[in-house]
C-alpha positions in Angstrom: -26.9 -18.6 -10.3 -23.4 -19.7 -11.5 -21.3 -22.3 -9.6 -18.8 -19.6 -8.6 -21.6 -17.5 -7.1 -23.0 -20.5 -5.2 -19.5 -21.3 -3.7 -19.0 -17.7 -2.7 -22.4 -17.7 -0.8 -21.4 -20.6 1.4 -18.2 -19.0 2.5 -18.6 -17.7 6.1 -17.3 -14.2 6.7 -14.3 -13.8 9.0 -16.5 -12.0 11.6 -20.1 -12.9 12.4 -22.2 -10.9 14.9 -24.9 -12.9 16.6 -26.6 -10.6 19.1 -23.9 -9.7 21.6 -21.6 -12.5 20.4 -18.8 -11.8 17.9 -17.8 -15.1 16.2 -14.5 -15.4 14.3 -14.3 -18.0 11.6 -10.6 -18.8 11.3 -9.1 -20.5 8.3 -6.3 -23.0 8.8 -3.4 -20.5 8.8 -5.2 -18.2 11.2 -6.0 -21.2 13.5 -2.4 -22.2 13.7 -1.4 -18.6 14.6 -4.2 -18.5 17.3 -3.1 -21.8 18.8 0.6 -21.0 18.9 2.2 -20.5 22.3 5.5 -19.2 20.8 7.0 -15.9 22.0 7.2 -14.7 18.4 4.5 -15.8 15.9 5.3 -14.9 12.3 2.5 -15.2 9.8 4.3 -15.1 6.4 1.5 -15.3 3.9 0.2 -14.5 0.5 -1.4 -11.1 -0.2 -5.0 -10.8 1.1 -4.5 -14.0 3.0 -6.3 -12.7 6.1 -3.3 -11.5 8.2 -4.2 -7.9 9.2 -7.8 -8.6 10.1 -6.6 -11.4 12.4 -4.2 -9.3 14.4 -6.5 -7.1 16.5 -8.2 -10.2 17.9 -4.8 -11.7 18.8 -3.9 -8.4 20.5 -7.2 -8.3 22.4 -6.5 -11.7 23.8 -3.0 -10.7 24.8 -4.4 -7.7 26.7 -6.9 -9.9 28.4 -4.1 -12.3 29.4 -1.5 -9.7 30.4 -3.6 -7.0 32.0 -3.4 -3.2 32.1 -0.4 -1.5 30.4 1.0 -0.5 27.1 0.7 -2.5 23.9 2.2 -1.7 20.4 0.9 -2.0 16.9 3.2 -0.9 14.1 3.5 -1.1 10.3 6.0 -0.2 7.7 4.8 3.4 6.9 2.1 5.8 8.1 0.2 5.5 4.8 -0.1 1.8 5.3 -1.2 2.3 8.9 -4.0 4.6 7.9 -5.0 2.6 4.9 -5.7 -0.8 6.5 -4.3 -1.6 10.0 -5.7 1.3 11.9 -9.2 0.8 10.5 -9.1 -2.9 11.6 -8.1 -2.0 15.1 -10.6 0.8 15.5 -13.4 -1.5 14.2 -12.5 -4.2 16.8 -11.4 -2.2 19.8 -13.7 0.8 19.5 -16.8 -0.4 17.6 -17.3 -4.1 18.1 -15.8 -4.7 21.6 -16.2 -1.1 22.9 -12.8 -1.6 24.7 -11.7 2.0 24.3 -11.5 5.3 22.3 -9.0 6.3 19.7 -7.1 9.5 20.3 -5.6 10.8 17.1 -3.3 13.2 18.9 -1.7 10.3 20.8 -1.9 7.8 17.9 -3.4 5.4 20.4 -6.6 3.7 21.6 -7.0 4.3 25.3 -9.1 1.8 27.4 -12.3 3.0 28.9 -10.7 3.0 32.4 -7.6 4.8 31.1 -5.3 2.2 32.5 -4.2 0.7 29.2 -3.4 2.0 25.8 -2.7 0.5 22.4 0.0 2.6 20.7 0.3 2.8 16.9 3.6 3.6 15.2 5.3 3.6 11.9 8.6 1.7 11.3 9.9 4.9 9.7 9.5 6.7 13.1 10.4 4.1 15.8 11.4 6.9 18.2 7.7 7.3 19.0 7.7 4.1 21.1 11.0 4.6 23.0 9.2 5.7 26.2 6.9 2.7 26.3 7.3 -0.4 28.4 5.0 -2.7 26.5 3.5 -6.2 27.1 2.8 -7.3 23.5 3.4 -6.0 19.9 1.9 -6.6 16.5 4.2 -5.8 13.5 2.3 -5.6 10.2 4.1 -5.7 6.8 7.4 -6.2 8.6 8.8 -7.7 5.4 8.9 -4.4 3.7 12.3 -2.6 3.3 11.0 0.4 5.3 10.6 -1.9 8.4 14.3 -1.8 9.4 16.5 -3.8 11.7 16.6 -0.8 14.0 12.8 -0.8 14.4 12.8 -4.5 15.1 15.5 -3.9 17.8 13.5 -1.0 19.3 10.3 -3.1 19.6 12.3 -5.9 21.4 13.7 -3.4 23.8 10.2 -2.1 24.7 9.0 -5.7 25.4 12.1 -6.8 27.4 10.8 -6.2 30.9 7.6 -8.1 30.4 9.0 -10.6 27.9 6.1 -9.6 25.7 4.9 -11.7 22.7 5.2 -10.5 19.1 2.8 -11.2 16.2 4.3 -10.5 12.8 1.9 -10.4 9.8 3.4 -9.8 6.4 3.7 -10.6 2.8 7.2 -11.3 1.8 8.9 -8.6 -0.2 12.6 -9.2 0.2 15.1 -11.1 2.4 16.9 -9.1 5.1 16.5 -9.2 8.9 13.1 -10.9 8.9 14.6 -13.9 7.2 17.9 -14.0 9.2 16.4 -13.0 12.6 13.1 -14.8 12.5 12.7 -17.3 9.7 16.2 -18.8 9.7 16.3 -19.0 13.5 12.9 -20.8 13.6 14.1 -23.3 10.9 17.3 -23.8 13.0 15.2 -25.0 15.9 14.5 -21.9 18.0 11.4 -22.9 19.9 10.6 -19.4 20.9 9.6 -18.6 17.3 6.9 -20.2 15.2 6.7 -19.4 11.5 3.3 -20.0 9.9 3.2 -19.8 6.1 0.2 -20.0 3.8 -0.9 -18.9 0.4 -3.5 -16.2 -0.5 -6.0 -19.0 -1.2 -6.0 -20.1 2.5 -8.5 -17.3 2.8 -11.7 -18.9 1.5 -12.9 -15.5 0.2 -9.8 -15.1 -2.1 -10.7 -16.1 -5.7 -8.8 -19.1 -6.9 -9.0 -17.5 -10.4 -7.0 -14.5 -9.2 -4.4 -16.8 -7.7 -4.0 -18.6 -10.9 -3.9 -15.4 -12.9 -1.1 -14.1 -10.6 0.8 -17.4 -11.3 0.7 -16.7 -15.1 1.5 -12.9 -14.8 4.2 -12.8 -12.2 7.8 -14.1 -12.4 8.1 -17.3 -10.3 10.1 -15.6 -7.4 7.4 -12.9 -7.0 4.6 -15.4 -7.1 6.3 -17.5 -4.5 6.7 -14.5 -2.2 3.6 -12.4 -2.9 1.0 -15.2 -3.4 2.4 -18.3 -1.7 4.1 -16.7 1.3 7.4 -18.6 0.6 10.9 -17.2 0.4 12.6 -17.0 -3.0 15.6 -15.1 -4.3 14.1 -11.8 -5.6 15.1 -10.5 -9.0 17.7 -7.7 -8.7 19.2 -8.9 -5.4 22.8 -7.6 -5.8 24.5 -10.3 -3.8 22.4 -13.2 -4.9 25.5 -15.4 -4.8 25.8 -15.0 -1.0 24.8 -18.3 0.6 24.0 -17.8 4.3 24.0 -21.5 5.0 27.7 -21.8 3.9 28.9 -18.3 4.8 27.5 -17.5 8.3 29.7 -18.7 11.1 29.4 -18.9 14.9 31.8 -16.5 16.6 35.3 -17.6 17.4 38.4 -15.5 18.6 40.2 -13.9 15.7 43.8 -15.2 15.8 46.3 -12.3 16.5 48.4 -13.3 13.5 45.6 -12.9 11.0 45.8 -9.6 9.1 42.8 -7.3 9.7 41.3 -4.7 7.3 38.7 -2.1 8.0 36.2 -0.5 5.5 34.6 2.8 6.2 31.5 4.7 5.0 31.6 8.3 6.1 28.7 10.5 7.2 27.6 12.6 10.2 24.3 10.8 10.8 25.1 7.3 9.6 28.9 6.6 9.8 29.7 2.9 9.4 32.7 0.6 9.7 33.3 -3.0 8.8 36.1 -5.1 10.4 37.4 -8.0 8.3 40.1 -10.6 9.1 41.9 -12.5 6.3 42.3 -16.2 7.2 45.4 -18.3 6.1 43.2 -20.0 3.4 42.2 -16.6 1.9 38.8 -16.2 3.4 37.6 -12.8 4.5 35.9 -13.1 7.9 33.6 -10.2 8.8 33.9 -10.2 12.6 32.6 -6.8 13.7 30.3 -4.0 12.5 30.0 -0.4 13.6 27.0 1.8 13.0 26.5 4.1 16.0 24.3 6.7 14.5 24.6 10.4 14.9 26.1 12.4 17.8 29.6 11.2 18.0 32.9 13.0 17.4 35.8 11.8 15.2 37.8 11.2 18.4 35.0 9.0 19.8 34.8 7.0 16.6 38.6 6.4 16.5 38.6 5.3 20.2 35.9 2.7 19.5 37.7 1.4 16.4 40.9 1.1 18.4 39.0 -0.9 21.0 37.5 -3.3 18.5 40.9 -3.9 16.9 42.9 -4.0 20.1 45.6 -6.7 20.0 44.9 -7.4 16.3 47.1 -6.9 13.3 45.5 -4.0 11.4 47.0 -3.8 7.9 44.9 -1.1 6.2 41.8 1.0 6.5 39.9 2.0 3.3 36.8 4.2 2.9 34.9 7.1 1.5 34.4 8.4 -2.0 37.0 10.4 -4.0 35.3 13.6 -2.9 35.6 12.8 0.8 39.4 13.4 1.2 38.7 16.0 3.9 37.0 13.4 6.1 39.9 11.0 5.5 42.3 13.7 6.6 40.2 14.4 9.7 40.6 10.7 10.8 44.3 10.7 9.8 44.8 13.6 12.2 43.4 11.4 15.0 45.8 8.6 14.3 43.5 6.5 12.2 44.9 6.5 8.6 42.3 5.7 5.9 43.1 5.1 2.3 41.0 6.2 -0.7 39.4 3.2 -2.6 41.3 2.2 -5.7 38.2 2.3 -8.0 35.8 5.2 -8.0 33.0 3.5 -9.9 30.3 2.1 -7.5 29.5 -0.6 -10.0 33.1 -1.7 -10.3 33.4 -1.8 -6.5 30.3 -3.9 -6.2 31.6 -6.3 -8.8 34.7 -6.9 -6.7 32.5 -8.1 -3.8 30.3 -10.2 -6.1 33.5 -11.9 -7.4 34.5 -12.8 -3.8 31.0 -14.2 -3.1 31.2 -16.4 -6.2 34.3 -18.1 -5.0 32.7 -18.3 -1.5 35.5 -16.2 0.1 33.4 -13.9 2.3 32.3 -15.3 5.7 30.5 -13.5 8.5 29.9 -14.0 12.1 26.2 -14.8 12.9 25.9 -11.8 15.3 26.8 -9.2 12.7 23.1 -8.7 12.3 23.1 -5.4 10.5 25.5 -6.7 7.9 23.3 -9.7 7.2 20.2 -7.6 6.9 21.9 -5.3 4.4 23.5 -8.1 2.5 20.2 -9.9 1.9 18.2 -6.9 0.9 20.6 -4.7 -1.1 19.0 -4.7 -4.6 18.8 -3.1 -8.0 15.7 -1.2 -8.7 13.2 -3.1 -10.9 11.4 -1.8 -14.0 7.6 -2.3 -14.7 8.3 -5.9 -15.9 10.2 -6.8 -12.7 13.5 -6.7 -14.5 16.6 -5.3 -12.7 17.8 -1.9 -13.9 21.3 -0.5 -13.5 20.2 1.7 -10.6 20.5 0.6 -7.0 17.4 0.7 -4.9 17.7 3.1 -2.0 21.5 2.8 -2.0 22.1 5.6 0.6 20.8 3.4 3.4 23.3 0.6 2.9 26.2 1.9 4.8 27.9 -1.4 5.7 27.7 -2.5 2.1 29.4 0.7 1.1 32.2 0.1 3.6 32.6 -3.4 2.3 32.9 -2.5 -1.4 35.4 0.3 -0.6 37.6 -2.2 1.2 37.5 -4.9 -1.5 38.9 -2.5 -4.1 42.2 -3.5 -2.7 41.6 -7.2 -3.4 41.1 -9.2 -6.6 38.7 -12.2 -6.6 40.0 -15.5 -7.8 38.4 -17.3 -10.8 34.8 -18.2 -10.0 34.1 -21.9 -9.3 30.9 -23.9 -9.3 29.1 -24.4 -6.0 28.4 -27.1 -5.2 -1.9 -28.7 9.3 -4.3 -28.2 11.9 -8.1 -27.8 11.4 -9.9 -24.4 11.3 -11.7 -23.3 14.4 -14.2 -20.7 15.4 -13.7 -18.4 18.3 -16.4 -16.4 20.1 -16.0 -13.3 22.3 -18.6 -11.3 24.1 -18.9 -7.8 22.6 -18.8 -4.7 24.7 -22.0 -2.7 25.3 -22.1 0.9 24.3 
């Protein structure tokens, strides 16, 4: 027997069944999450660190604590749901604890007494939970790009009445809303959020050799995020010179004498507008964002833009591609004159914005949440060696970034300047009898 085999044999499994008793052997990271009393518990951890298997037990305890009603469990995509998370929940709720029965037609596990249900959903289809009034939620792989700010907002709406708790379990893939809405708020002192970070090796079953192999094969940023559960600046992030600590501001009234500019991205389903004021020292302050979704007329859009800019000194409005002149003329007819961008090349437009960030000239109000989400996740696609290509990754979903780059074709950046543990515990629960 090798030393490695001997070590593996003494590692206790996560779940142990002793007669009718189900014992859970938590590692340090899982123990901290279990003991946390925070409203939002975010387990940001290395791959295979023991996140998804932990979640059904956390959810079962929430159901025992909060009583009958609806509960939510969602992940980034339906393939991910079927591959891992759903299997874990069915094992715990249907097989081990005999709490309920899974109904595929409902995408839910119903309790035996039919008074409670655990609803499964995908972040790519958040509409499926809009009718629920839930008491707790688990969000798996919320760090993936497919898990949008809109889905995060939808989950919080469903929990509002009961002030339900949220468990987030994810590997880190990019920045975006998870960092600005959860991680950064916790680090700034928000006591309602607890962030728990641990590497893959916190899981005693994870081979240390694989961890070290990943260290040698992955670029440092990817190893930090995928294996250590720590934020780093991903390769290919378009606006990597944007510094949230220096550029995100608390809201203040925009002085009436400051000139205001508006950037627009057209579209029937996802129209967007960005409202920017130019300060006396030449800083662009993003003070409002507009992304209402589908179902609004041109007249309704214009009325809302006029409301946002009421009393302010609007100097110019810019937006759309060269081919979208008809849409510009539509808004012109409603009294909202929009200019065509001066540069047609997307790359050239993006370079204008990058230039402004490098001289720290773009500021943004903290409550422009969708802008911050897009800013910190807009990336170039990577090749097989994790190197950025010339192609933007999923460009069509970054509507506020498009509005911003259109606007900045009318401004020239200045010359760039330099910038300045707790112990593991075991937990036992009586299993349900079949």
